N, C-alpha and C positions, 0 to 999 in steps of 0.2 A: 410518372405518366401525366400528372396534372401540368407539369412544366412543359410537356410536349404539346398538349392540346390547346393550351392558353394562346399561343401565337396564332393558331387557326381561327379561333373565335374573334381575336383582335382583327384579323384580316377581313372577316365577314362583316364586322361592325363598320369598318372603314368603307367597304363597298356600299353598304346600305346608306351610310351618311352621304356618300357621293351621289347616289341615285336621288335621295330626298332633296339634296341641294339643287340638282338639275331640274327636278319637278317644280320646286319653288321658283327657280330662275325663269323657267318657261312661263309660269303663271304671272309673275311680275311683268314679264315682257309683254304678255297679251294685254294686261291692264294698261300699261303705258301706251301701247299702240292704239288701244281703244280710245283713250283720252286724247291722243294726238289726232287721230284720223276722224273721230266723231265728236266734234265740239257741239255745244248746245246752240240750237237755232240754225245749224248748217246741215243740209242734207245733200249738198253737191258732192258728187263722186262717191255716193254710198256704196254702190256696187263694187267699185274698184277697191274700196277699203275692205269690204267683206271678202273679196277674193284674196287680198293679202292676208287677212286674218286667218282665212281657211288654210292658206299656204303655211303660215306660221304654226298653225295647229298640227299640220302634217309634219313639218320639220321637228316640232317638239316631240311628237309621237316617235318619229324616227330616232331622235336622240335618246329618248327613253328606252326604246327597243335595243339600240346599240349599247347603251349603258348596262341594260340588264344582261345582254349577251356577254359583254366584256366582264361584268361582275361574276357571271356564272363560270366563265372560262377561268378567271383568276381564282375563284373559289375552288373549282375542281383541281387546278394545278397545285394550289396550296394544300388541299387535302391529300393529293397524291404525294407531294413532297413530304408532308407530315408522316404519311404511312411509311414511305421509304426510310425516313429518319428513325421512326419507331422500330422498323424491322432491323435496321443496321445496329441500333443500340441493343435490341434484343439479342442479336447474333454476338456482338462484342461481349455482352454480359454473360451469355451462355458459354462462350470460349473462356472467359476469365474464371467463371465458376468451375468449369472442367479443369483448368490449370491448377486452381487452388485445391480442388479435390484430389488431383494427381499428386501435388506436393504433400498434402496431408497424408495421403496413402503411403508415399515414400517415407515420410518421417515416422509414420506408425510402423512401417516394415522395419526401418532401422532400429527403432526402439524395441521392437519385438525380438530382432536378432540379438541386440545387446543384452536384453533380458535373458534370452536363452543362453548366451555365452556366460553370463554371470551365474545362472543356475547350474550350468555344466561345471563351471569352475568351482562353485560351492560344493557340488556333489563330489568332484574329484578331491577337493580338500577333505571332505568328510571321509571318503574312502581311504585317503592317505593317512588320516589321523587314526582310523580304525586299524589299518594295517600296521602302523607304528606301535599302536597300543598292544596289538596282538604279538608283534615281534618282541616288544619289551617284556610281556608276560612270559613268552617262551624263553627269552634270555635269562630272566630271573630263575625260572624253573631249571634251566640248564646249569646255571651257576650253582644252584643248590645241589643238583645231582653231582656235579664235579667235586664240590667240597665234601659231600658225603663219601664219594668214591675215594678221594685222597685220604680221608681219615681212615677208611677201611684198608687202603693199601699200606698206610703207615703201620696200622695194627698188625697186618699180615707180615710185613718185613720184620718187625720186632719179634713176632712169634717164630719166624723162620730162623732168625739169628739166635734166639734162645735155644731152639731145638738143635741147631748145628753145634753150638757150644756144648750142649749136653752130650751129643753123640761123640764128638771129637775129644771131649774132656780137655779142651783148650780155651784160653781166654781170647778175646778179640785181638789183643796186641800180639799174642804169640802166633795166632793164625796169620795175621798180616805180615809178620816178620818172615815166616816160612815162604809165603807166596812171593814176596819181594826178592828173596834170595834166589829162588828158582828162576824168576824172571830176569834177574841180573845175569845169571849164568847163560841163559839163552841169548840175551842181548850182546854179550861179549863175542859170541861166535858170529852172530849176524853182522856186527860192526866190523869185525875183521874181514869178512867176505866183502862187505860194502866198500871198505877202504881200498881193498885190492882192485875191485872193479873200477872205482872212480879214478884211481891212479893210472890204470891202463887207458881209460877213456881220455883223461887229461893229456897223456902223452900223444895219443893219436890226433887230438884236436888242438895241439899247441899252436900250430901256425894260424888256424882260423881264429882262435881265441886272442892271439896277440893282435891281429888286425882289429878285432872288436874292441879290445882295450884301448888301442891307439885312437880309434874313431871316437870313443866316449871321452877320451882325455882331451881331445882338441875341441872343446866346447866353450870358447871364450869369444864373445862378440858383444858389441854395444851399438846402439843406435838411438835416435831421438824418440821420445815417448809419443804415443798416439793420443790425440785429444778427442774426446767424445763430441760428436756434433750431430744434432738432429734439426738444426735451424740454419737458415741462410739470411743474410741481411742485405737489403737493396737500398741504396742511397737515392734520395729524391732531390730534385733541383730546388724545390720549395714545398712548404706545407700545403699550398693550394692543390698540388698534385694528388694529395690524399683524397680530396673530394672527388676528383676526376676518376681515381681508381675505384672508389666506392660506387659512383654513378647515381643516377636518379633512382631513388627508392632502393638503392643497393643492388641494382641489376648487374653492374659491371663486376663487382667483387663476387657476386654469386656465380656469374658466368666463368670467371677465372678459377674459382674453387671447384666448380663442377667439371670443367674441362681438364684441369691439371691434377685434381685429386689432392690438393694441399690445403693448409690453413693459412690465410693471410691475417697477420696480427697488426692492426693499425691502432696504435695507442698514442699517448702524449709525447713519445720520444720525437724530437724535432727531426724532420727531413729523413725519416727512416721507416721502412716497412720490413717486417720480419716474416719469413716464409718458414712454416713449421711442417715437417713431414719426416717419418722414420725411414722412408725409402729414398736413398741418395739420388737415384736416377730420376725419379719423379720430382724431387726437390730441385735438381739442377735444371731440368727442362722448364720448370715453373720460374726459376730465377732468370733464366735467359729470356723467356717470353715476356716477363714483366719489365726487364730492362729495355727490350726493344720497344714495347708499348710506350714506356715513359719517354724514351728519346724521340719516338715518332710523334707522340701527342694524340694519336687517334686511338682512343680506348673505347671500343664498342664490341658487343658480343660476336658479330661476324669476323671482325678484325682479330679478336682474341683467338678464335679457332684457327684462323689462317696462320698467325704467327706461331701458335703452338705446334701445328703440323710442320712448319718450316724448321723450328728448333729441334723437333724430334728427329727429322732427317739429318740435320747437322750433327746431332749427338751420336747417331748411328755411325756416321763417318768418323767422328772422333774416337769412338770405341774401336773401330778397325785400326785407326792410326796408333792408339795406345797398345793394341796387341802387336802390331808390327814393331813398335819401339821396344817392347819387352823382349820379343824374339831376337831383335838385333842386339840389344844390350847383353843378353845372356849368351849369345853366340851358339845357339843349339842347332843351327842348320836349317834345312828346308822344313816348312810346316804348311799343312793344308790351309787354304784361305778361310774355310769355315771354322777351322780350329783356331785360327788367328783371331777371328771375331769373338769366339768364346773366351779366349785369354783376355781380350780387351774389356769384356764385360766385367771381369774381376776388378777393374779400376773403380767401378761404382758399387762394389759390394764390400761389406764389412764382416769380420768374424770377431765377435766379442769386442767390438769397437776398433779393431785393427783392419786397415785397408787390405783387402784380399790379394790384390795384385802386388802391392809392396811386400806383403808377407811371402807370396810365391817367389818373387825375385830374390828375397833374402835367403829363402830355403835353397834356391838354385845355386846362388853363389857359395853358400856355406857347404852344400853337398859337393860342389865341384872342388873346393879347396881341400875338403877332407879326402876326397877320392885321389887328388893329386898327391897328398901326403903319403898315402899307403899304396900307391901304384895302380889304382883302378882307372877306368875310363872317365876322364873329367867331363867331357862333353855329354856323355850319356847320363852322368850323374846330374848335371845341370838340367838336362831335358826332363829327367824324372822329377827333379825338385820343382821346376816351373809348372809341371802338369799335375802335381800330386793333389791339388785342391781344385782341379778343373770342374769337378762336379758342382761346386758352389755357384758357378755361373748360371746354372739352370735349376738349382735345387728347389726354388720356389715355384717352378712351373711343372715339375714332375714329382711322382711319388717315390719315396725311398730316400736313404741317406746320401750325403754328397759322395761318399766312398762308392756306393753302388752305381750312382749316376756317372761318376768319373770313370769307373771301369767300362761302363757301356759306351761312353764317348770315346775313350782311348781305343777300345776294340773296334769301333766303327771306323776310325781313321787309321787302323792297322799300325798301332804303335808297337815298339819293341816289348817283348815279354818282360824285360827288366822294369820298364816303365809301368806296365800293368801291375806287376807285383809290388812296386813301390807305392802305387796308389792304394792297392788293397791292404797293405800291411802297415801304413804309416800311423794308424791308430791302434795297432795290435789286434785287429779283428782276424787277420790271417798271418800265419807264420812267414817271415821273410825267407826266401830261398836263395838270396845272393847278398853280397856285401853292400852293393849300392842301395838296396832297399833299407838296410840298417842305417846307412849314412843319411838317407833322406829322412827317416824317422828321427834321427838325432838332430838334424838341422831343423826340422819342424818343431821339435821340443825346444830347441835353443831360441828360435825366433819368437815362439809364443811365450816363453818363460822369462824373457828379459824384463827388467823393471819398467812398468808403464806401458807395456806392449798391448795388453788386453784388459778389458773390463767386463766382468761377468754381468753386472746389472744392465748395461746397455744392450747386450746380446739377448738377454732374457726378455727385455722390453720389446725389442724388435721382433723376436720370435712370437711373442704374444699378439702383436698387431698383425703379423703375417698370418697367424692362425685364425685371427678374427676375420680377415678378408677371405681366406680359403674356405672357412665354414660357410660364408655367404655365397661364394661362387658355385657351390654345389647345387643350389636351387635353380630350377628351370626358369628361364626368362630373364636372368640377371645378366646385364651387359657389363657393368663395372661395379666394383665395391671399394670404397675408400674408408680406411680407419683414420679418424681425425680426433683432435682434441686429446692427444695422448691416450687414445683408446676409449675415451668417454663418449664418443659419437661415431656411429657407423652409418655412412651415407651410401645408399644403394641406388644405382641408375638401372632401370629395367627397360626391356624392349617393349614398346607400346603395342606392337602387333601380336605379342604373346601374352602380356599381362594387362588385364583390364583395370579400371579404377577400383572396382570392388575387390578384385584379386590382390591389388596392391596392399590393402589393409590386412588381408589374410597372410600375405608374404611377410609383412612386418611382424605379425604375431608369431609365425612359424620360425622366423630367424631368431626372434627373442627367445622362444622356447628352446631352440637348439643350443643357443649360446649358454643359457642357464643350465642345461643338462650336460654339456660337454666341456665347459671351460671354467677355470678358476680365475677370478679377476677382482680387483679392489673397486669399491664404489659401485656405480651404476653405469649402464651403457645405453645411450639413446639411439634407437634404430629409426632411420629416416629413409623412406622409399620415395624415389622421384620418378614420375612417369611423364614424359614429354613427347608430343607428336609434332613433327615438323614437315612442312610441304615446301619444296623449293623448285623453282623454274628459272630459266635464263632467257631473258628477252634479247633477241638478236635483230 
């Protein structure tokens, strides 16, 4: 406040000094005029001099009045400006105080919520500890009761054996021998009846059994081993490109990972970037997107989304072409266009590390050869073999096993009942009602059992990551969910119009809680919720 008033006082002092200077100047001027116009010994023109002196006095008075008026005006203006400045500073200070107060209230609210959460968690842990302690006590009592009951049962059994031996007047060995002899006589009769029935049954089913034996005997096939792959490598023209991929403060690499749902590993390996993802379709789209961005040189977030959408459409066309190629190679005849796309999707799916489309084509060819050997319909066997795992093309999008989904798909496209039974029975869940179904099951076993065809560890790993994403997608407001870093990080992109900033923290905690209660996993999983609002317009 002192700093604001001080300039006003300074201005007033300046005005007063100006007025004093004017008064002194006028006085000096009067004296000079007097000495000039009134010399000693001369009285000539005295009246004229007095008139001039009087005029000078009037002019001096006018100057003084004007100076006072100007000083007063400037004083009032300075005071008004000072008051305005003081009011402005007061307003700014009040606004700043209110903002600080609001921030402090928000921080206090957050701390209070955090304290409440910690208290609730502490109470839950105490309750859980009490429940576990109670269960442990009950379990110990139950164990003691079971041990006492077992001891009592043992004593009763010994007592009963002793009484039986006394009543029958036989030892334990003699009684056992009599029982076994009677049992042996009864079994001889039953075995004779059983042998007769089985012989008649074998004669009636000799033709069908011979076909089954022939189908199981022709199981000799070999092919190259399948290599596990969860990464793709992209070559760079130079190491400077790594910096452009990362971008300023990492915005480019974050945009690529957020759009494609993969991990980009940029290490000391020269001229190389590694793309890591368990989903082969997602990894392939990311690889193509990155290669186009590198060749084009324009690596920016809007350009990344544009190239990603383009590569996604190109991959959909390639999926359709792979389906048409598989149908043509197996020669199974006319297939519905939508079913062709589902067959093509198998090209980017794996089963225990084995490519699903390659496996389906192997089963189709093997089933066709087996059918030709025993005189069955070779084309129908190939069709059933190619479609036996069609459920795997959408098993991560629907509930149920791939067998159930495959039956639903084949029924929707009105496939032959033989094909339906082959899909339903190739894992033994349903009994086969025709020879072709048995051939498809045999071909499926052969394709999967050959050395190096499948890997249990990779399939379990992929299923765990898929389960991690599926658990997250069940929550309201989730747009995308990506399992990254070999399952150690879960990145969730939410819809900003559904989830607020405060609800994002709650969603992260809810997802963490559900993962802990429903899944078994090694190590820890970091849950990251991303909420982003975008506004876009086009200037024309």
